[in-house]
C-alpha positions in Angstrom: 147.3 97.7 132.8 146.3 99.6 129.5 145.8 103.4 129.4 144.6 105.9 127.1 146.5 109.1 127.1 144.4 112.2 125.7 141.5 113.0 128.3 142.8 110.4 130.7 146.3 111.7 131.9 146.2 114.6 129.7 144.0 117.3 129.2 144.1 117.3 125.6 141.0 116.5 124.0 139.8 120.0 123.3 143.6 121.1 121.9 143.1 118.0 119.5 139.6 119.3 118.3 140.7 122.7 117.8 143.9 121.7 115.9 141.8 119.7 113.7 139.2 122.9 113.1 142.3 124.9 112.4 143.6 122.6 109.8 140.1 122.1 108.2 139.9 126.2 108.1 142.8 126.6 106.6 141.8 124.0 103.7 138.8 125.9 103.1 136.4 123.3 105.3 133.4 124.8 107.2 133.8 122.3 109.9 133.2 123.4 113.4 134.8 122.6 116.8 131.3 121.4 117.9 131.9 118.8 114.9 135.0 117.5 115.8 135.2 117.4 119.8 132.8 114.4 120.1 135.2 112.1 117.9 138.3 113.2 119.8 139.1 109.8 120.8 138.9 108.2 117.6 141.9 107.8 114.9 142.1 110.4 111.9 141.1 107.5 109.8 137.4 107.5 111.3 137.2 111.3 112.2 138.4 112.7 108.4 135.4 110.7 106.5 132.8 111.6 109.4 133.6 115.3 109.5 134.4 116.3 106.1 133.8 113.5 104.2 137.4 112.7 102.9 139.3 109.6 103.0 142.2 109.3 105.5 144.5 107.4 103.0 143.7 110.1 100.0 146.5 112.5 99.2 143.9 115.4 100.6 143.3 112.9 103.9 146.9 112.7 104.3 147.8 116.3 103.7 145.1 117.5 106.1 146.3 114.9 108.8 150.1 116.1 108.6 148.9 119.8 108.8 146.6 119.0 111.8 150.1 117.3 113.2 151.9 120.4 112.8 149.6 122.8 113.9 148.9 120.7 117.5 152.6 120.3 117.9 153.3 123.9 117.6 150.2 125.9 118.9 148.5 123.6 121.3 151.3 120.9 122.5 153.5 123.0 124.9 150.6 124.6 126.6 148.9 121.0 127.6 148.9 120.0 131.4 148.6 116.7 132.9 145.7 115.8 135.1 146.3 116.4 138.8 147.1 112.9 140.2 148.2 111.3 137.0 151.8 110.5 137.5 151.3 109.3 141.3 148.6 107.1 140.1 150.7 105.3 137.7 153.4 105.3 140.2 151.4 103.7 142.6 150.4 101.0 140.1 153.8 100.3 139.0 155.1 100.0 142.8 152.2 97.6 143.0 153.9 95.3 140.4 151.4 96.1 137.6 152.9 96.5 134.0 151.8 99.8 132.3 151.0 99.8 128.4 150.0 103.0 126.4 146.8 102.1 124.3 146.1 105.1 122.1 144.6 106.1 118.5 147.5 109.0 118.9 149.6 108.6 115.8 152.9 107.4 116.8 155.1 110.6 116.0 153.5 112.4 118.3 153.0 110.1 121.3 156.6 110.9 122.6 155.2 114.6 123.0 152.1 113.6 124.8 153.6 111.2 127.4 156.7 113.9 127.8 153.5 116.8 128.5 151.7 114.2 130.8 155.2 113.8 132.5 154.6 110.1 132.4 156.7 108.8 129.4 159.3 106.8 131.9 156.7 104.8 133.8 155.4 102.9 130.8 156.8 99.3 129.8 155.5 99.7 126.3 153.2 101.9 124.0 151.0 101.2 121.2 149.7 103.8 119.1 147.8 103.9 115.9 150.5 102.9 114.0 150.5 99.5 115.4 146.8 98.6 114.4 145.1 98.8 111.2 141.6 100.2 112.5 141.6 103.0 115.6 139.1 103.1 118.3 136.3 101.9 118.7 137.8 99.1 116.6 139.9 96.6 119.1 142.9 96.7 117.1 144.9 98.8 119.2 144.0 96.9 122.7 144.7 93.4 121.0 148.5 95.1 120.2 148.7 96.4 123.6 147.7 93.1 125.2 150.4 91.7 123.0 153.2 94.0 123.9 152.5 93.1 127.5 153.8 89.8 127.3 150.4 88.5 125.7 148.3 89.2 128.5 144.9 87.6 128.4 141.9 90.0 128.0 140.7 88.8 131.1 143.9 90.0 133.0 143.9 93.3 131.8 141.8 96.3 132.4 141.8 99.5 130.3 142.1 103.2 131.6 140.1 105.5 129.3 138.0 108.5 129.1 136.0 108.1 125.5 132.8 106.0 124.8 135.4 104.7 121.9 138.0 103.3 124.6 135.2 101.3 126.2 133.9 99.9 123.2 137.3 99.1 121.7 138.3 97.4 125.0 135.2 95.4 125.3 135.6 94.3 121.6 138.7 92.8 122.9 137.6 91.1 126.1 139.2 93.6 128.4 137.2 95.6 131.0 137.7 99.5 131.1 137.7 101.8 134.1 136.5 105.4 132.8 137.1 108.8 133.8 134.8 111.8 133.0 137.6 114.2 132.4 137.6 113.8 128.4 134.2 115.3 128.4 131.7 112.4 128.6 129.0 111.5 131.0 128.3 108.2 132.7 125.7 107.5 130.0 128.0 107.8 127.3 130.5 106.0 129.2 127.9 103.0 129.7 129.8 99.4 129.8 132.3 100.7 131.8 133.6 98.4 135.2 133.7 101.8 137.1 133.6 105.4 136.3 135.6 108.1 138.3 135.6 111.8 137.5 139.3 111.6 137.1 142.7 109.3 137.4 142.8 112.0 140.5 139.6 110.8 142.2 140.8 106.9 140.6 144.0 107.7 143.0 141.9 108.8 146.1 140.0 105.6 145.9 142.4 103.2 144.7 141.7 100.7 147.3 138.6 100.0 146.7 138.6 100.2 143.2 138.7 97.5 140.6 142.6 97.4 141.2 142.3 97.4 144.7 144.7 96.3 147.4 146.3 98.2 150.1 148.7 101.2 149.7 151.9 99.6 148.9 
């Protein structure tokens, strides 16, 4: 099974938006939290041109991305906490024999810190990040890379758990269904196209037996 991290397992979407806002302000851009927050879930390759019209691969774009990472790591990462039930859900899935793979638009160099903050680093068989894909969500590249890491799993044999419309679209374009959670800040209308929608991973755990993962308690 494929998992997003930010906003799904870890309460971090606002922190990512604040880190971008801080980096933009330092560089003299007027971008606000409200401009950035709806785009969290995309990679920086898409966020930068949408918010301030800067190519992420340009010298300025790379400098802003690096500064955003520094700010996030120093100011916000130490304060992040997992959503209740995150680890217990993954443990239940592992006990049921499911292979768990991370499929995130986060940078590879910050993924370890995110998984550690969520307290789930030891539960994933494989991880994929923006470093494994030419294009970030909502393009399907990361989902396709995760399927390959899972042993070239067929799309119809997998499900994605995510919190943003970008997760739903990316998975759909790769032929994978999405179990969506509202914990990232999006409502059911924005998550349209998901196979099922839950308030959080905690609710998904509580309703596991009747969820698309199904089955009795292992």
